[in-house]
Every structure is written in C-alpha cells, then in structure tokens.
N, C-alpha and C positions, 0 to 999 in steps of 0.2 A: 713335474717333479714330485715324488713322494715324499709326504710330512712324517711317515711312520718313523719313529725312533729306532735305532739299532742300539743293541748292547755291546759296548766297547768294554774290554777288560781293561786297557789302557790308552789313553787319549795322547796321540802325538799332533806334530804339525801337519803329517801326512792324514790323520784323522780329520782335522779341521778341514783340509781341501776336499776331503772326500763328503763330510756333512753339507759342505756348501753346494758341491754338485749335483747333491741328492735333494737338497732344499729341505735339509735338517737344520733347525735353528741351534744355535750355540749359546749355551748358558754360561755365565762368567762372573765370579763375585770375587772381592778383595778379600784376604785374610793377613794376619799379621803375627799369628801365634799358633802353638801345636793343638791346643784344646779346639779352638773354633774350626781349625784347617781340618783336622780330623772328622769333625760332624759334617762339614758341607762336602767333603770329599766322599762319605759314606752315602751321604744324601744323593749323589750322582751328578754334582757339578761337573761341567767339563773343563773349564779353566779357571785357575786360581790365579789372580794377580797380586802380588807382594807390592802393594803400590806405595808411592811417597808419600799417599795420603795418611799414611800412618804418622806422620808429622803432624797432623791436625787431630785425628781420632784418638792416637795412642799417647801423642805427647803435649797436645793442647796449644800446637803453635798456630797462628794465625793463617799461615801459608804453608806450602809444601816446601819452601826454599830452606829450611834450617836442618832438614834431616841429612844425614852424613852417609857416605859410604859404607862404614863400617858399620851403622846402625841398621841399614838395610841389609847387610850381609846377615846380622844377628835374626832379623825378622824373617828373612827367608831360610834361613837354616831351621829355625822353630817350626815354619811350614813344613818345610820339605819331611821333616820327621813324623809328620801326622797324614802323611798323602801316600795313596797307593795306585789310584786311578788318574786323578787330574793332570793336567800340564799346567805346571807352575811357572809363570812369567814374573820376572821382577823388573821393577822400575831402576833405571840408572837415575841417581838423584841430582839435583841441580849443582853444578859444578865438577861434575866427574865425566864429561865428554864433550862438553862444549869450546874448549880450548882448543884442542887439537884430536886429530884422528888417533894419534899413538896413546894420548891418554884416555880416550874412550875405550880402546881395545884392551888397555891395562885394567881399567875399571871392570869391563865386561869378564874378563878371565877370572879377575877376583870373586866376582859374583858366582860364576859357574863352579870355579875348583872349591871355594870356601863354604858356599851354602848347598851344593848339589842342584842348584834349579836348572831349568831346561830351556830357558830362553829370556832374553832381555827386552825390555820395552824403552823406546827413546822418543822423546817429543820434538816434533819439527818435521819439515820438509827438506827443499834443496839446499837450505843452508848448512845441514849436517849429513848430506850425502856421502861425502868423503869417509866422516866418522862411521856410518852404517856399513859401507863397503868394506872398510876395513875389519870391522867386525864380522861380517859375513865370511870375509876370506879365510877368517880364522876358524871357520865352522861353527861358529854361535849364532843360533836363530835369532832372528830380530822381528819384533813386532812393532810397527810405527803407530804414530798418534797426531792426528790432524784435528784442526779445528780450535777449540778453546784448549790451549796449552797451559795448565796452571804455573808452570815454573816462569812463563813469560807474563804472570800478571801485573808486575809492575811497568810492564811495555804497553799491555792494554789498557790498564786502569780500570778493568771492569771483568765480572765474571759473565756479561752477558753474551746472547748467541753471536757465533761467528759466521763469516762469510754469507751475510745477507746481501751484499751488493755483488754485483756482475765481476769486477776483476778480481775481489778475493775468492768469489766461488770457482772463477777459473784457475786461479793458483791451486787452489785445493785439488781440484780435478787433475791438475798437472802434477803436484806432488803425489797424490795417490797412484797414478800411473807409473811416476819414476819409482816409488817404492817398491811397487810390484816388479818393474822391470829389472832393478838391482838385485833382488831375491826376499824382501821380506815376506814371511809367511802370513800376515794379517795385518790389520789396520784398526786402531780405535779412533773412531769419529766422534767426539765431544761436543755437544751443543751447537748444532749446525741445522739448518732448516730441513725438515723430512725429505722433500722433495730432491734437495741437493744431494742427501744421504743414499737415497734411493738409486741417483743417476749414477753415484759412485761405485756403489754395490753392483751394478748392472755392467759398468765399464770396466771393472777389473775383474780377474779371476779369482783373487785371494779372499779369503772372509774379511767381510767388514763388520766391527763389532761396535755398536751403538751405544751411547750414553746421552740422553736427551737429543737422539739423531732419528727419532721415528720408529715406526715398526717394519720397515721395508729393507732391512739392513739382514745381514746373515747371523747376528746374534745380539745379544745385550749384556752389558755390564753393570754393576751398582757397588757402591760401597757397602759392605755387610753391615756395617754398626748404623748406617743410614736406613738401609733395608729393613732392619729388625727393630727400629724404632728407638734407638737407644738415646738418640739426641733429637732435641725438640727444636733446635735453634735453626737447622739446615732444612729447608721446606721448598727446593725448586720445582717446577711444575713436572719434570720428568720422573720425581721420585715417587714410587708406590711403597708404603710402609705395610709389611705382612705381619709384623707383631707391633705391640708397644710395650717393648721390654724396659722401657723407663720407668713406667708405672709398675710394672711386674716385679720387677728388681727392687724398686724403692718400698713396694708392699711388703715384700719379703722381709726386707731390713728391718722395717719398722716392726713387724711380727717378732722378727728375732731377738731384737733388742729389748722390746717388752717382756717377751718371755724369761729373759736373762735377768731382767730388773724384778720380776715377780717371782723369781725361783722358779719358774715352772719347766726352764730347761736347765741343766738336764734332769729328767726325770728318772726314777729309779732303774727302767729298762735300759735307760741310756749311760749306766754306769757300769762299771767293772768290779 
C-alpha cells in the first residue's frame, strides 16, 4: 500500500474509506469554534471532531457529562462556518441518545439540520446498536467510539486503559465488527492496547482512528487544546505537545499589560 498523500479538495466518508484502502493515514483534531476550525482546516486536517470534550476545555467541567445538545449544536455551528475541506463529526452528548433509539435519532437530526455538520459520533457498542441503526436508516453517517468511553466514567471509575483482559478485548472486537456490519463509516478507539487496536484495524474494513491506541491504526485524533499545550494539567502518555501555547500566551499577556501600564501602548503610530 502507498503512503503518498493525495490532495483532496473535500473530505467525505467515502474519502476516508479510500484513504484506508491506500494506506494513507487520517489526521483528526477537535475544534469548538470558528477561529481555530478555520486555521486547522486550511492546514489540511482531514477530520474535525466537535467533541463533547468542549465540556472540559471550553467550559471547565471535570467530565464530559454536563454539556448539553444545544451547546454541542452551538459549537458545531461555529466550527462549520470555518470549514471548507475537512469532514466535521459531532459528538452526541451524554443523555441525548442512551434512553431510546427515537431520542437518538431526534438528537442526530437536530445536529445535522441546525449545525450543518456531516456526521455524528456515539460512544458504545452492542448496547446502543438499535440507536445507531435508526440513525443510519435516516441517512445520517455515524462514527463509532469504543474502548475508553468518557461518558461512562462513573461506571468505570477511572480513565485507565481499557480491554486489557481477554473477555473485554473479545467484546471490543465483536463490537467493532458489529459497527462495521450495520454501516458505521469509522470507529474511534480510545486508550486500548496497541496490539488490540492493530488487530481491530486489520479485522474491519472501515477506518480505525486511535487516541492512545498505538500507531498501527488508520489515523490519529487528539484534542487540539492539549496538542497545542494550552493546558498543563492533562499529560497522558499518548499526548504529544507540538507547542507550549500556555507559556506563549501568558508571556504575551504579561507584555501587553506592562505596555499598557507604562503607557508604551498605544504609541503614536497606533493612534488615529
């Protein structure tokens, strides 16, 4: 398989399948607003995830659970206005799809109609199969999410690696095959052993996007704010920081404040 990248003017679910078949890795990042989505879209990112991680990085909540469907639609709408190339996937937030399949479909329709997004993402396997099938029957593309599922944090009680043991690993493989069979176009695998993730990527034909799942899957996703080093508190093994924006922004604000107080800003050239 060739690893040479092809220039795509628009990324679709079909594009991602083509990329997997050619061995071209898929790049995916989160975004929650117009400004940053514009930047990363122009930089050539393939998939933008409007993640429920906005609950953490944008609103300061401890978990992803508090964010609402209305808030997700707001963030997704902001992102869509900045995107020309990337495929935009939106998380269905906690409480918007677990109760029954009809509610899952209503939530998905609202996201698609009100934000203009291209697909939705749900956490879970066989327990939400009915919801995923109903959404797919309505013509809405679905990305699955297995392994560590943050919306179930109080059930797990920890953010540690999932599917280390045999039965859980077998269930994850079974769930991945089921998601492929019913029509999901891709699956995110979060915090699972690299060998297991590689096995899943080989056993299903749809793209597997990893986060803390090793390098032998079909693509990678990170939270943009973590990757840019805007937060110092979150430092899992899988996170590579490409910038230290926390330090850069802090220094810039200190300099601005000092210039204001010393009356250096604005200078004569910065006035009308």
